[in-house]
C-alpha positions, -999 to 999 in steps of 0.1 A, spaced: 0 0 0 12 35 -8 19 50 26 0 83 22 -32 68 9 -63 55 29 -76 21 20 -104 36 -1 -79 58 -20 -56 28 -26 -86 8 -40 -95 38 -62 -60 42 -75 -58 5 -82 -90 7 -102 -79 38 -122 -45 23 -129 -58 -11 -139 -84 4 -163 -60 30 -176 -86 56 -168 -123 56 -158 -151 81 -159 -159 96 -125 -196 87 -130 -185 50 -131 -157 53 -105 -179 54 -74 -201 27 -87 -172 4 -93 -159 10 -58 -194 6 -43 -193 39 -25 -216 69 -26 -210 95 -53 -201 120 -26 -174 97 -12 -162 88 -46 -157 125 -54 -138 130 -22 -115 101 -30 -109 115 -65 -102 150 -52 -77 136 -27 -59 114 -53 -56 145 -76 -43 167 -48 -16 140 -39 -5 139 -76 -16 104 -84 -43 112 -110 -55 139 -133 -91 147 -143 -103 160 -176 -138 174 -183 -157 151 -207 -192 141 -218 -200 104 -212 -233 88 -221 -248 123 -226 -237 137 -192 -209 160 -181 -183 141 -160 -146 137 -156 -122 112 -172 -99 102 -144 -65 89 -156 -34 78 -136 -3 99 -137 23 74 -148 59 74 -136 81 70 -167 102 45 -147 71 22 -147 67 21 -185 76 -10 -204 92 -3 -237 103 -39 -245 77 -43 -272 93 -15 -291 126 -33 -293 138 -62 -314 173 -70 -300 190 -36 -302 167 -23 -330 140 2 -321 107 -2 -339 107 17 -371 73 31 -362 89 53 -335 101 86 -348 96 110 -376 101 86 -405 72 75 -427 70 37 -423 43 14 -435 38 -24 -429 54 -31 -464 86 -12 -458 121 -28 -456 128 -13 -422 96 -29 -408 104 -63 -424 139 -62 -408 125 -53 -374 99 -82 -376 126 -106 -386 147 -95 -356 117 -102 -333 113 -136 -348 149 -146 -342 148 -136 -305 
């Protein structure tokens, strides 16, 4: 458990992180808490720097999209690599699935 979070905040953060984001209108339902308590959990997580909220319209209603703030150290870039070759789709170059660079990268993946 993250030391500065209550049990409810920890559960909420786990939900948001697992889903990659959730609408606030669904957040409190998923946690099985009141909408008021759900709002307080979200506000606390935002103040502590764990999440960010963005105004959105969901199912015809104004709400927030709640997304986790990811630590770059937690990101997994392994799928972008084939040996020591970076995916040709990363960067400024125009690459399509029929390009030589893409074919070479796929072959490198196959030989790993």
